[in-house]
DSSP file (Angstrom, degrees, kcal/mol; ACC not computed):
  #  RESIDUE AA STRUCTURE BP1 BP2  ACC     N-H-->O    O-->H-N    N-H-->O    O-->H-N    TCO  KAPPA ALPHA  PHI   PSI    X-CA   Y-CA   Z-CA
    1    1 A X    >>        0   0    0      0, 0.0     4,-2.8     0, 0.0     3,-1.0   0.000 360.0 360.0 360.0 -39.8  -33.2  -64.1  -96.3
    2    2 A X  H 3>  +     0   0    0      1,-0.3     4,-2.5     2,-0.2     5,-0.2   0.914 360.0  54.0 -61.0 -40.4  -35.4  -62.1  -98.7
    3    3 A X  H 3> S+     0   0    0      1,-0.2     4,-1.9     2,-0.2    -1,-0.3   0.827 107.8  51.4 -56.9 -34.1  -34.9  -64.7 -101.5
    4    4 A X  H <> S+     0   0    0     -3,-1.0     4,-2.5     2,-0.2    -1,-0.2   0.889 108.9  49.9 -72.3 -41.6  -36.1  -67.4  -99.2
    5    5 A X  H  X S+     0   0    0     -4,-2.8     4,-2.6     1,-0.2    -2,-0.2   0.922 112.4  49.7 -61.7 -38.7  -39.2  -65.4  -98.3
    6    6 A X  H  X S+     0   0    0     -4,-2.5     4,-2.7    -5,-0.3    -2,-0.2   0.890 108.6  49.9 -66.2 -37.6  -39.7  -65.0 -101.9
    7    7 A X  H  X S+     0   0    0     -4,-1.9     4,-2.3     2,-0.2    -1,-0.2   0.887 112.3  46.9 -70.0 -39.7  -39.4  -68.5 -102.7
    8    8 A X  H  X S+     0   0    0     -4,-2.5     4,-3.0     2,-0.2     5,-0.2   0.911 109.4  56.4 -66.7 -36.7  -41.8  -69.6  -99.9
    9    9 A X  H  X S+     0   0    0     -4,-2.6     4,-1.8     1,-0.2    -2,-0.2   0.917 108.5  47.2 -57.5 -44.5  -44.2  -66.9 -101.2
   10   10 A X  H  X S+     0   0    0     -4,-2.7     4,-1.2     2,-0.2    -1,-0.2   0.927 110.2  51.5 -61.2 -44.4  -44.1  -68.5 -104.7
   11   11 A X  H >X S+     0   0    0     -4,-2.3     3,-1.4     1,-0.2     4,-0.9   0.965 111.7  47.5 -52.3 -55.1  -44.7  -72.0 -103.2
   12   12 A X  H 3X S+     0   0    0     -4,-3.0     4,-1.4     1,-0.3     3,-0.3   0.808 102.4  64.3 -51.9 -34.8  -47.6  -70.7 -101.4
   13   13 A X  H 3X S+     0   0    0     -4,-1.8     4,-0.6     1,-0.2    -1,-0.3   0.806  99.1  54.5 -57.4 -33.3  -48.8  -69.0 -104.6
   14   14 A X  H <X S+     0   0    0     -3,-1.4     4,-0.6    -4,-1.2     3,-0.3   0.852 103.9  57.4 -75.2 -28.5  -49.2  -72.4 -106.1
   15   15 A X  H >X S+     0   0    0     -4,-0.9     4,-1.8    -3,-0.3     3,-0.5   0.840  93.1  60.8 -75.1 -35.2  -51.4  -73.6 -103.4
   16   16 A X  H 3X S+     0   0    0     -4,-1.4     4,-1.8     1,-0.2    -1,-0.2   0.834 100.6  52.7 -70.3 -27.0  -54.3  -71.2 -103.3
   17   17 A X  H 3X S+     0   0    0     -4,-0.6     4,-1.9    -3,-0.3    -1,-0.2   0.787 107.4  56.9 -72.0 -23.7  -55.5  -71.8 -106.9
   18   18 A X  H <X S+     0   0    0     -4,-0.6     4,-2.4    -3,-0.5    -2,-0.2   0.864 105.6  50.1 -72.3 -33.7  -55.6  -75.6 -105.7
   19   19 A X  H  X S+     0   0    0     -4,-1.8     4,-1.7     2,-0.2    -2,-0.2   0.916 108.3  52.2 -70.4 -35.9  -57.9  -74.6 -102.9
   20   20 A X  H  < S+     0   0    0     -4,-1.8    -2,-0.2     1,-0.2    -1,-0.2   0.873 109.4  49.8 -66.2 -32.0  -60.1  -72.8 -105.3
   21   21 A X  H >< S+     0   0    0     -4,-1.9     3,-1.3     1,-0.2    -2,-0.2   0.890 109.4  52.2 -66.2 -37.1  -60.2  -75.9 -107.4
   22   22 A X  H >< S+     0   0    0     -4,-2.4     3,-1.3     1,-0.3     6,-0.3   0.775  99.1  62.9 -63.5 -29.3  -61.1  -77.9 -104.4
   23   23 A X  T 3< S+     0   0    0     -4,-1.7    -1,-0.3     1,-0.2    -2,-0.2   0.461  85.6  75.7 -79.2   0.8  -63.9  -75.6 -103.6
   24   24 A X  T <  S+     0   0    0     -3,-1.3     2,-0.4    -4,-0.1    -1,-0.2   0.593  84.4  77.1 -78.5 -12.8  -65.6  -76.6 -106.9
   25   25 A X  S X  S-     0   0    0     -3,-1.3     3,-0.6    -4,-0.2     4,-0.3  -0.832  81.2-139.9 -98.3 134.4  -66.5  -79.8 -105.2
   26   26 A X  T 3  S+     0   0    0     -2,-0.4     3,-0.5     1,-0.2     4,-0.3   0.818 101.3  57.7 -66.5 -20.5  -69.5  -79.7 -102.7
   27   27 A X  T 3  S+     0   0    0      1,-0.2    -1,-0.2     2,-0.1     4,-0.1   0.864 120.4  24.9 -73.1 -30.5  -67.7  -82.0 -100.4
   28   28 A X  S <> S+     0   0    0     -3,-0.6     4,-2.5    -6,-0.3    -1,-0.2   0.018  86.3 117.8-120.8  30.8  -64.6  -79.9 -100.0
   29   29 A X  H  > S+     0   0    0     -3,-0.5     4,-2.3    -4,-0.3     5,-0.2   0.971  83.1  35.0 -58.5 -58.6  -66.1  -76.5 -100.8
   30   30 A X  H  > S+     0   0    0     -4,-0.3     4,-2.2     1,-0.2    -1,-0.2   0.833 117.7  52.4 -75.1 -31.9  -65.4  -74.8  -97.4
   31   31 A X  H  > S+     0   0    0      2,-0.2     4,-2.5     1,-0.2    -1,-0.2   0.942 111.8  48.4 -72.8 -43.2  -62.1  -76.6  -96.8
   32   32 A X  H  X S+     0   0    0     -4,-2.5     4,-2.8   -10,-0.2    -2,-0.2   0.916 112.4  47.3 -58.0 -47.1  -61.0  -75.4 -100.3
   33   33 A X  H  X S+     0   0    0     -4,-2.3     4,-2.4     2,-0.2    -1,-0.2   0.917 111.8  49.9 -64.7 -42.9  -62.0  -71.9  -99.7
   34   34 A X  H  X S+     0   0    0     -4,-2.2     4,-2.4     1,-0.2    -2,-0.2   0.913 112.8  48.3 -58.4 -46.3  -60.3  -71.8  -96.2
   35   35 A X  H  X S+     0   0    0     -4,-2.5     4,-2.5     1,-0.2     5,-0.3   0.899 109.7  51.1 -61.7 -45.8  -57.2  -73.2  -97.8
   36   36 A X  H  X S+     0   0    0     -4,-2.8     4,-2.2     1,-0.2     5,-0.2   0.905 112.9  45.8 -56.9 -48.5  -57.2  -70.7 -100.6
   37   37 A X  H  X S+     0   0    0     -4,-2.4     4,-2.0     2,-0.2    -2,-0.2   0.889 113.7  48.3 -64.9 -40.9  -57.6  -67.8  -98.2
   38   38 A X  H  X S+     0   0    0     -4,-2.4     4,-3.0    -5,-0.2    -2,-0.2   0.937 114.0  44.9 -59.4 -48.1  -55.0  -69.0  -95.8
   39   39 A X  H  X S+     0   0    0     -4,-2.5     4,-2.5     2,-0.2    -2,-0.2   0.840 112.7  52.1 -73.5 -34.2  -52.4  -69.7  -98.5
   40   40 A X  H  X S+     0   0    0     -4,-2.2     4,-2.6    -5,-0.3     5,-0.2   0.925 111.2  47.9 -69.7 -36.0  -53.1  -66.3 -100.3
   41   41 A X  H  X S+     0   0    0     -4,-2.0     4,-2.5    -5,-0.2    -2,-0.2   0.945 113.7  45.9 -66.7 -46.7  -52.6  -64.5  -97.1
   42   42 A X  H  X S+     0   0    0     -4,-3.0     4,-2.6     2,-0.2     5,-0.2   0.940 114.0  49.8 -57.8 -46.9  -49.3  -66.3  -96.3
   43   43 A X  H  X S+     0   0    0     -4,-2.5     4,-2.3     1,-0.2    -2,-0.2   0.915 112.0  46.4 -52.2 -49.1  -48.1  -65.8  -99.8
   44   44 A X  H  X S+     0   0    0     -4,-2.6     4,-2.7     1,-0.2    -1,-0.2   0.933 111.7  51.8 -65.0 -44.7  -48.9  -62.1  -99.7
   45   45 A X  H  X S+     0   0    0     -4,-2.5     4,-2.1     1,-0.2    -2,-0.2   0.916 111.5  46.6 -64.7 -42.0  -47.2  -61.7  -96.3
   46   46 A X  H  X S+     0   0    0     -4,-2.6     4,-2.5     2,-0.2    -1,-0.2   0.864 110.6  53.1 -59.2 -39.5  -44.0  -63.5  -97.6
   47   47 A X  H  X S+     0   0    0     -4,-2.3     4,-2.2    -5,-0.2    -2,-0.2   0.920 107.6  52.0 -60.2 -45.3  -44.1  -61.3 -100.7
   48   48 A X  H  X S+     0   0    0     -4,-2.7     4,-0.5     2,-0.2    -2,-0.2   0.905 110.1  47.4 -59.2 -42.5  -44.3  -58.3  -98.4
   49   49 A X  H >< S+     0   0    0     -4,-2.1     3,-1.4    -5,-0.2     4,-0.3   0.954 111.6  51.5 -64.8 -47.2  -41.3  -59.4  -96.4
   50   50 A X  H >X S+     0   0    0     -4,-2.5     4,-2.0     1,-0.3     3,-1.7   0.837 101.1  62.6 -59.5 -38.0  -39.3  -60.1  -99.5
   51   51 A X  H 3< S+     0   0    0     -4,-2.2    -1,-0.3     1,-0.3    -2,-0.2   0.603  83.2  76.4 -64.3 -13.1  -40.0  -56.7 -100.9
   52   52 A X  T << S+     0   0    0     -3,-1.4    -1,-0.3    -4,-0.5    -2,-0.2   0.754 117.3  15.0 -64.2 -25.7  -38.2  -55.0  -98.2
   53   53 A X  T <4 S+     0   0    0     -3,-1.7     2,-0.4    -4,-0.3    -2,-0.2   0.643 117.7  67.8-118.4 -29.2  -35.0  -56.0  -99.9
   54   54 A X  S  < S-     0   0    0     -4,-2.0    -1,-0.1     1,-0.1     5,-0.0  -0.771  92.4-101.5-101.7 138.7  -35.8  -57.1 -103.5
   55   55 A X     >  -     0   0    0     -2,-0.4     4,-2.8     1,-0.1     5,-0.2  -0.232  33.1-117.6 -62.1 154.1  -37.1  -54.5 -106.0
   56   56 A X  H  > S+     0   0    0      1,-0.2     4,-2.7     2,-0.2     5,-0.2   0.888 110.3  50.1 -66.2 -38.9  -40.9  -54.7 -106.4
   57   57 A X  H  > S+     0   0    0      2,-0.2     4,-1.7     1,-0.2    -1,-0.2   0.884 114.6  42.4 -67.4 -36.2  -40.8  -55.6 -110.1
   58   58 A X  H  > S+     0   0    0      2,-0.2     4,-2.2     1,-0.2     5,-0.2   0.909 115.6  49.4 -71.2 -42.8  -38.4  -58.4 -109.7
   59   59 A X  H  X S+     0   0    0     -4,-2.8     4,-2.5     1,-0.2    -2,-0.2   0.921 112.8  46.8 -62.3 -44.9  -40.1  -59.7 -106.6
   60   60 A X  H  X S+     0   0    0     -4,-2.7     4,-2.6     1,-0.2     5,-0.2   0.860 111.9  51.3 -70.8 -38.0  -43.5  -59.6 -108.3
   61   61 A X  H  X S+     0   0    0     -4,-1.7     4,-1.5    -5,-0.2    -1,-0.2   0.875 113.1  44.2 -65.3 -40.7  -42.2  -61.4 -111.5
   62   62 A X  H  X S+     0   0    0     -4,-2.2     4,-3.0     2,-0.2     5,-0.3   0.929 112.4  53.8 -71.3 -47.2  -40.6  -64.2 -109.6
   63   63 A X  H  X S+     0   0    0     -4,-2.5     4,-1.7    -5,-0.2    -2,-0.2   0.916 115.8  36.3 -52.1 -52.2  -43.5  -64.6 -107.4
   64   64 A X  H  X S+     0   0    0     -4,-2.6     4,-2.6     2,-0.2    -1,-0.2   0.776 113.9  57.9 -75.5 -23.0  -46.0  -65.0 -110.2
   65   65 A X  H  X S+     0   0    0     -4,-1.5     4,-2.2    -5,-0.2     5,-0.3   0.922 109.8  43.6 -69.4 -44.8  -43.6  -66.9 -112.3
   66   66 A X  H  X S+     0   0    0     -4,-3.0     4,-1.9     1,-0.2     5,-0.3   0.891 116.4  49.9 -64.0 -38.8  -43.2  -69.6 -109.5
   67   67 A X  H  X S+     0   0    0     -4,-1.7     4,-2.4    -5,-0.3     5,-0.2   0.927 113.0  43.0 -65.0 -45.2  -46.9  -69.5 -109.1
   68   68 A X  H  X S+     0   0    0     -4,-2.6     4,-2.3     2,-0.2    -2,-0.2   0.933 117.8  44.3 -66.9 -48.1  -47.8  -69.9 -112.7
   69   69 A X  H  X S+     0   0    0     -4,-2.2     4,-2.0     2,-0.2    -2,-0.2   0.908 116.2  47.2 -65.3 -46.0  -45.3  -72.6 -113.5
   70   70 A X  H  X S+     0   0    0     -4,-1.9     4,-2.5    -5,-0.3     5,-0.2   0.929 111.8  48.3 -62.8 -44.8  -46.0  -74.5 -110.4
   71   71 A X  H  X S+     0   0    0     -4,-2.4     4,-2.5    -5,-0.3    -2,-0.2   0.895 109.5  55.7 -67.3 -36.9  -49.7  -74.4 -110.8
   72   72 A X  H  X S+     0   0    0     -4,-2.3     4,-2.1    -5,-0.2    -1,-0.2   0.945 109.5  45.7 -52.7 -48.0  -49.3  -75.5 -114.4
   73   73 A X  H  X S+     0   0    0     -4,-2.0     4,-3.0     2,-0.2     5,-0.3   0.918 112.9  48.0 -67.9 -43.0  -47.4  -78.5 -113.4
   74   74 A X  H  X>S+     0   0    0     -4,-2.5     4,-3.2     1,-0.2     5,-1.2   0.922 111.0  54.2 -63.3 -38.5  -49.8  -79.4 -110.5
   75   75 A X  H  <5S+     0   0    0     -4,-2.5     6,-2.8    -5,-0.2     4,-0.4   0.890 113.6  41.6 -59.8 -40.4  -52.6  -79.0 -113.0
   76   76 A X  H  <5S+     0   0    0     -4,-2.1     4,-0.3     4,-0.2    -2,-0.2   0.879 121.1  38.0 -74.9 -39.5  -51.0  -81.3 -115.3
   77   77 A X  H  <5S+     0   0    0     -4,-3.0    -2,-0.2    -5,-0.2    -3,-0.2   0.806 131.3  23.0 -86.1 -30.4  -49.9  -84.0 -112.9
   78   78 A X  T  <5S+     0   0    0     -4,-3.2    -3,-0.2    -5,-0.3    -2,-0.1   0.785 130.2  34.1-105.1 -37.7  -52.9  -84.0 -110.5
   79   79 A X  S   <S-     0   0    0     -5,-1.2    -3,-0.2    -4,-0.4    -4,-0.1   0.388  98.8-119.9-105.6   7.5  -55.9  -82.6 -112.4
   80   80 A X        +     0   0    0     -4,-0.3    -4,-0.2    -6,-0.3    -3,-0.1   0.807  43.8 177.8  67.4  27.7  -55.1  -84.0 -115.9
   81   81 A X        -     0   0    0     -6,-2.8    -1,-0.1    -7,-0.1     2,-0.0  -0.307  38.4 -94.7 -62.7 148.4  -54.9  -80.5 -117.5
   82   82 A X        -     0   0    0      1,-0.0     2,-0.4     5,-0.0    -1,-0.1  -0.310  42.6-161.5 -68.5 151.7  -54.0  -80.8 -121.2
   83   83 A X        +     0   0    0     -3,-0.1     2,-0.3    -7,-0.1     3,-0.1  -0.918  15.9 164.1-129.5 153.5  -50.4  -80.5 -122.3
   84   84 A X     >  -     0   0    0     -2,-0.4     4,-2.5     1,-0.1     5,-0.2  -0.960  52.1 -99.1-157.8 167.9  -48.7  -79.7 -125.5
   85   85 A X  H  > S+     0   0    0     -2,-0.3     4,-2.8     1,-0.2     5,-0.2   0.906 122.9  53.9 -60.2 -39.2  -45.3  -78.7 -126.6
   86   86 A X  H  > S+     0   0    0      2,-0.2     4,-1.7     1,-0.2    -1,-0.2   0.891 106.7  49.8 -59.1 -38.7  -46.5  -75.1 -126.9
   87   87 A X  H  > S+     0   0    0      2,-0.2     4,-2.4     1,-0.2     3,-0.3   0.949 113.1  47.6 -68.1 -46.0  -47.8  -75.1 -123.3
   88   88 A X  H  X S+     0   0    0     -4,-2.5     4,-1.7     1,-0.2    -1,-0.2   0.890 110.3  51.1 -64.0 -34.8  -44.5  -76.4 -122.1
   89   89 A X  H  X S+     0   0    0     -4,-2.8     4,-1.8    -5,-0.2    -1,-0.2   0.843 107.1  54.8 -69.1 -30.6  -42.6  -73.9 -124.1
   90   90 A X  H  X S+     0   0    0     -4,-1.7     4,-2.0    -3,-0.3     3,-0.5   0.969 109.2  47.6 -64.3 -59.0  -44.8  -71.1 -122.6
   91   91 A X  H  X S+     0   0    0     -4,-2.4     4,-2.1     1,-0.2    -1,-0.2   0.809 110.7  52.0 -54.4 -32.9  -43.9  -72.3 -119.1
   92   92 A X  H  X S+     0   0    0     -4,-1.7     4,-2.2    -5,-0.2    -1,-0.2   0.835 106.6  51.9 -73.6 -31.5  -40.2  -72.4 -120.1
   93   93 A X  H  X S+     0   0    0     -4,-1.8     4,-3.1    -3,-0.5     5,-0.2   0.931 108.2  53.1 -69.4 -40.5  -40.3  -68.9 -121.4
   94   94 A X  H  X S+     0   0    0     -4,-2.0     4,-2.2     1,-0.2    -2,-0.2   0.952 113.5  44.0 -55.1 -49.9  -41.9  -67.8 -117.9
   95   95 A X  H  X S+     0   0    0     -4,-2.1     4,-2.3     1,-0.2    -1,-0.2   0.876 110.8  52.1 -66.0 -35.4  -39.0  -69.5 -116.2
   96   96 A X  H  X S+     0   0    0     -4,-2.2     4,-2.7     1,-0.2    -1,-0.2   0.918 110.3  51.2 -67.0 -41.2  -36.4  -68.1 -118.5
   97   97 A X  H  X S+     0   0    0     -4,-3.1     4,-1.3     2,-0.2    -2,-0.2   0.850 109.7  47.2 -64.2 -31.7  -37.8  -64.6 -117.9
   98   98 A X  H  X S+     0   0    0     -4,-2.2     4,-2.2    -5,-0.2     3,-0.4   0.935 112.0  51.8 -72.1 -40.1  -37.7  -64.9 -114.2
   99   99 A X  H  X S+     0   0    0     -4,-2.3     4,-3.0     1,-0.2     5,-0.2   0.894 107.9  52.4 -53.6 -44.6  -34.2  -66.2 -114.4
  100  100 A X  H  X S+     0   0    0     -4,-2.7     4,-1.5     1,-0.2    -1,-0.2   0.816 108.3  50.6 -69.1 -29.4  -33.2  -63.2 -116.6
  101  101 A X  H  X S+     0   0    0     -4,-1.3     4,-1.1    -3,-0.4    -1,-0.2   0.873 112.1  47.2 -74.3 -38.0  -34.6  -60.8 -114.0
  102  102 A X  H  < S+     0   0    0     -4,-2.2    -2,-0.2     1,-0.2    -3,-0.2   0.908 115.0  45.6 -69.3 -38.9  -32.6  -62.4 -111.2
  103  103 A X  H  < S+     0   0    0     -4,-3.0    -1,-0.2    -5,-0.2    -2,-0.2   0.851 109.7  53.7 -67.6 -32.0  -29.5  -62.5 -113.2
  104  104 A X  H  <        0   0    0     -4,-1.5    -1,-0.2     1,-0.3    -2,-0.2   0.732 360.0 360.0 -75.8 -23.7  -29.8  -58.9 -114.4
  105  105 A X     <        0   0    0     -4,-1.1    -1,-0.3    -3,-0.2    -2,-0.1   0.455 360.0 360.0 -58.6 360.0  -30.2  -57.8 -110.8
Protein backbone atom coordinates (compact mmCIF):
# COMPACT_ATOMS: atom_id res chain seq x y z
CA UNK A 1 0.00 0.00 0.00
CA UNK A 2 2.91 2.34 0.73
CA UNK A 3 3.97 2.33 -2.93
CA UNK A 4 0.44 3.32 -3.97
CA UNK A 5 0.59 6.20 -1.49
CA UNK A 6 3.92 7.21 -2.96
CA UNK A 7 2.63 7.03 -6.52
CA UNK A 8 -0.34 9.21 -5.55
CA UNK A 9 1.98 11.65 -3.78
CA UNK A 10 4.10 11.88 -6.93
CA UNK A 11 1.08 12.54 -9.15
CA UNK A 12 -0.11 15.30 -6.80
CA UNK A 13 3.45 16.65 -6.83
CA UNK A 14 2.97 17.28 -10.56
CA UNK A 15 -0.15 19.33 -9.88
CA UNK A 16 0.99 22.04 -7.51
CA UNK A 17 3.49 23.66 -9.93
CA UNK A 18 0.63 23.79 -12.42
CA UNK A 19 -1.40 25.68 -9.82
CA UNK A 20 1.48 28.12 -9.41
CA UNK A 21 1.63 28.54 -13.19
CA UNK A 22 -2.12 29.22 -13.24
CA UNK A 23 -1.70 31.83 -10.51
CA UNK A 24 0.45 33.95 -12.84
CA UNK A 25 -2.67 34.98 -14.72
CA UNK A 26 -4.91 37.59 -13.05
CA UNK A 27 -8.03 35.65 -14.09
CA UNK A 28 -6.96 32.43 -12.36
CA UNK A 29 -4.67 33.83 -9.64
CA UNK A 30 -6.64 32.73 -6.56
CA UNK A 31 -7.82 29.47 -8.09
CA UNK A 32 -4.24 28.60 -8.97
CA UNK A 33 -2.96 29.46 -5.50
CA UNK A 34 -5.71 27.42 -3.83
CA UNK A 35 -5.04 24.50 -6.17
CA UNK A 36 -1.29 24.63 -5.48
CA UNK A 37 -1.81 24.69 -1.71
CA UNK A 38 -4.34 21.84 -1.76
CA UNK A 39 -2.22 19.61 -4.01
CA UNK A 40 0.96 20.35 -2.06
CA UNK A 41 -0.78 19.43 1.20
CA UNK A 42 -2.22 16.24 -0.32
CA UNK A 43 1.13 15.30 -1.80
CA UNK A 44 2.90 15.84 1.50
CA UNK A 45 0.31 13.82 3.40
CA UNK A 46 0.59 10.86 1.02
CA UNK A 47 4.38 11.07 1.20
CA UNK A 48 4.11 10.97 4.99
CA UNK A 49 1.96 7.84 4.77
CA UNK A 50 4.38 6.18 2.34
CA UNK A 51 7.38 6.90 4.54
CA UNK A 52 5.98 4.71 7.28
CA UNK A 53 7.14 1.70 5.23
CA UNK A 54 9.51 3.05 2.58
CA UNK A 55 12.95 4.43 3.53
CA UNK A 56 12.99 8.22 3.54
CA UNK A 57 15.70 8.56 0.88
CA UNK A 58 13.95 6.22 -1.51
CA UNK A 59 10.54 7.77 -0.91
CA UNK A 60 11.83 11.30 -1.39
CA UNK A 61 13.73 10.43 -4.56
CA UNK A 62 10.73 8.67 -6.09
CA UNK A 63 8.39 11.50 -5.05
CA UNK A 64 10.54 14.24 -6.53
CA UNK A 65 11.39 12.12 -9.59
CA UNK A 66 7.74 11.61 -10.46
CA UNK A 67 7.09 15.29 -9.83
CA UNK A 68 10.04 16.51 -11.88
CA UNK A 69 9.49 14.21 -14.86
CA UNK A 70 5.72 14.69 -14.82
CA UNK A 71 5.94 18.46 -14.52
CA UNK A 72 8.45 18.53 -17.36
CA UNK A 73 6.05 16.59 -19.59
CA UNK A 74 3.08 18.81 -18.65
CA UNK A 75 5.19 21.87 -19.39
CA UNK A 76 6.10 20.53 -22.82
CA UNK A 77 2.63 19.27 -23.76
CA UNK A 78 0.44 22.04 -22.32
CA UNK A 79 2.60 25.13 -21.85
CA UNK A 80 4.90 24.78 -24.86
CA UNK A 81 8.10 24.60 -22.82
CA UNK A 82 11.23 24.16 -24.95
CA UNK A 83 12.49 20.68 -25.68
CA UNK A 84 15.77 19.23 -26.83
CA UNK A 85 17.43 15.87 -26.86
CA UNK A 86 19.47 16.89 -23.82
CA UNK A 87 16.34 17.85 -21.83
CA UNK A 88 14.69 14.51 -22.64
CA UNK A 89 17.91 12.70 -21.72
CA UNK A 90 17.93 14.52 -18.39
CA UNK A 91 14.41 13.36 -17.62
CA UNK A 92 15.35 9.83 -18.68
CA UNK A 93 18.25 9.94 -16.22
CA UNK A 94 15.89 11.03 -13.43
CA UNK A 95 13.59 8.11 -14.21
CA UNK A 96 16.53 5.69 -14.42
CA UNK A 97 17.80 6.88 -11.05
CA UNK A 98 14.42 6.41 -9.42
CA UNK A 99 14.14 2.92 -10.95
CA UNK A 100 17.61 2.04 -9.65
CA UNK A 101 16.61 3.08 -6.12
CA UNK A 102 13.51 0.91 -6.31
CA UNK A 103 15.35 -2.10 -7.72
CA UNK A 104 18.18 -1.79 -5.21
CA UNK A 105 15.73 -1.85 -2.33
